[in-house]
N, C-alpha and C positions, 0 to 999 in steps of 0.2 A: 499411432493418431498423436497420442499424448506429447510423441517426442516432436513433431511435425507443428501442434501448437506451440512450443518452448519454444521453439527458434522463431515464431512470431516476436515474443516480448522476450525474447535477447536480444536484438535484433542493435545493433547497435543507433540507427539513427531512425527516421520517423519511414524515412521513403523503402529502405532496405524491409524495414516490420509489415510496408505495404507492397512491397513483394511477394513476403514469405504467405503476408491475409491471401494474396493468390492466387499463389502455389495451393493454399493450403484447402480455398475454395474452387478450384481445379480440379484435387485428389478426389477430397472427400463430401462435393455437395455435393451428389448421386446417392451415396452410400449414409451418407445422414445429414440430412437436409435438419433436420432439424436445427442440432446442435453448429450447425453453420451458418445459420439464418441470428442463433442464440450469438454467435463468434459475429457478426459483423453487424450487428446490433448497434453491439457497447464494443466496439473497436476503439472508437475515438474518445471514448472516457479509459480504457484499461487502456491504453500510449500517450495519455495526456501528459506524466511523468516523461517523457520523452524528445519533449522541449527543456528540458533543467540539462546542467551540468551532471554527468555523467555520477560524479562521485554524492550525488543526491536522490539518483535514480533509483538502486537498490534501496534502502530504506525510504520511498513513497511506493513503490511500486508491489513490494510485497507485505506480511501478514507476518515477519517471523515476530514481533511484540507482541502483538496479541496470540499468535499461538504460543508463544512462552504464560500467558499470565496464564491462561486457559488452562497449560496445564500444571499450572502452579495452584488451582484453583482445585482441580481436578486431585490431586496429591495427597492437596489438603483434608476434600469431601472423607479420601479415603480411608484419611487418619482416623474423623467422627466415625465416619460408617450414617449413622441415621440420626436424624436433626430431628430435636422434639419437636420443630414447626418451625414453618416459612421464614420468620424475624430470624430465626437463630440463622436459618442459610442465609439471610442477606446480611447480621454481622459477619457474619464469616469473609463474606465478597469484600464486606467494605470496611473490615478491615485488613486485607488485604488489598484492597486498592489505595487507602492513605500509606499503608508498608510501600507501595509500590511511586507513589507519586513521593513519595521524602526522603527515597533513595534514590530516583532522577533529580528531586529539583535543586542536586548540584550541578546536575552534567547538562552541557549541551547535543541534545541527538541532532543537529542542524547548524551548522554554524550562521543566522541569521546575515553575520558582518559578511560576511567571502559573497552570499549569496544577493545580500542589498547588491552588492560590486559588482557583478556577475550582469542584475538588473539592470542597476542603471548604465550598462555596458549597453547593453541591448535595447535598451527604450531611451536615447538620451534626452528628448524634448518629453517626455511623456508628464504624467500622472506626478505629484508626488508620490516618493514610495508608499508611504503610509497610507495611502485612498489604492493602489494598487494591492499590494500584496496585508493584507491584514494578521498583527503579529500576538493582535489581546485576546 
């Protein structure tokens, strides 16, 4: 079942994702109706990144950065083992978030200039780009 669900989200475009969803519903609709209903309900939100260029999709559709951060928090928690209070746990997580922010401050996760060029090519007569995609 998981392999079939992955096909939906790894589709090259939105129309193929819709075809994969239809095949998934046909195959698993009677076996797991609640799971299929949940997938159908959240489908449009889940595939919203498919309208973006391919190079942005992977970074925006996955949770790799969040998972990496959570693993780093777990790793540091294992070193300390016992926290004297909730505040100390908050300080540890806060310090890690500051560290991650500083590490990423000089890097660009996405190239905004290329994205704005792509967006302008798709919507030449649209509103100013600052109104379409706020970056602040």
